[in-house]
N, C-alpha and C positions, 0 to 999 in steps of 0.2 A: 504494500499499499505507499503509496506517493505521501509524503509529509508536507505540508505548506509552512515555510517560515516567514514570519511576518517580523520587522522591525521595526517601531517606531519612535522620529526622533523627531525634534521642535527646533523651526529657524529662527534666530534672533541676528536678525540684520544691520549690518554695524553702522547706517545710515541712520538707524532707531536708536538711539542712545537710550537704557533707560527701559526698552519694553521687551518683554521676555515674552516667551512661550514656553510653560512645563508639561512635559509627559507625562502619560498617566496610561498604563507601566508605564515607566521608564525602563525596563530589560526587554531582550527579544522574546516574542509569543511563537510560540509552535502551535498548527491547528493542522486538521485533516482535510483533506476533501469533503465541502458539504455543509462544514462545520460556520459556524459565523465569527467573527472578530467583531470585538468592539474596543475602541479606542477613544482617549480623551485628553486636550489640552485647556490647558489653563492659563489665561493672558493677566498680564499685568504689564503696570506704567502707560497705560493708555485708556480712555473711554472704550470699555469691551462692546457695550449697546450698536455704539453708532459705525463699528468695522465689519465691513463683509469678511470671513472665515474660509478659509480654502483649504480642500484635503487634495495634498498631489502624491505621487510614491515615483519611486526610479526603481529599474528591476533592472536586474546583471547587465551591461555592456546597452542600454538603452539609452533615451534623455527622459526628461522627466513628464510623468504622464497627469496631467489636472483630472483628477474624479468629480471633484463639484465644489460649489460654492455656497454656504451657509449663510443666509440671512436672520435678522433676527424678527420678520415674518415669513415661518418658515414656507411659505405659501409662494414665495418669494426665490425658493431654493433650485437652482440650476444642476444638474446632471449628467457627466459624460452620456454618450450614447454606448461605449463601452462596457459598462456598471448599471446604466439603467437597468432599474428591477429589482438589484440587490443591493443597493445603496442606500442608507438613508443619511442625513447629516440634521442630530439636533444640536439647540442651544439652550444654555443656561447661565441669560448674561444678568442674574443676580451674584453670580459665583464666576461671572468670566471664562464660563466650561464652553467648550465647544465639541462637539460627540460623532463618531465615524462609528455605524454601524454596516459590516458586509457580510453580508448572506452566502448560503450556497458556495464557500470558497472553492475556487480550483488552482489546480498548480501555477498558472499563469499567473495568479493574485502574489506568488512570493514576490516581497518587494520589501525595498525601506517606505516607508509612509511619513509623509512630511503633512505637518500643519504650521499654517502660515496667517497671517493679517494682510488682507488684500490691500494694496494702494488703491483706496477709494476718495481723494479728497472733495470730491462734488459731493459725496454722499459726508463726509464728514460738516464739510461747510452748509450744504443744507439742514442738517441738522444741529448746526450752533455746538458743536463737541471740540473740546480739546484735549492736548495730551496730558495727561495729570501728571507730577512727580510721585 
């Protein structure tokens, strides 16, 4: 039986001093095909509810693949066609958390998974949100 190995890392961009994402769990996860993956990230140093959060993954030898974008209003979430029907992104803005759920895992889901804050200045401007210290 094949095993799906999943690693979650968080992205902290050098241009965004003080802004961080914490991975939960922080160690590699091993799943079998058909199982469900649940990952979370906690943001800090910015107004979480104002930001679009994204999940991407990096498969060995390939470039980053965007999986989906999660908005505070979940009805606006957008998912990649490659995982549509198996993915759900949810958020808990009060805890600055974004969650990824990927069901019916396949061997090709073996990857390093990243969560990140999308650069959406228009969104921040419209909501009147600012970086927190």
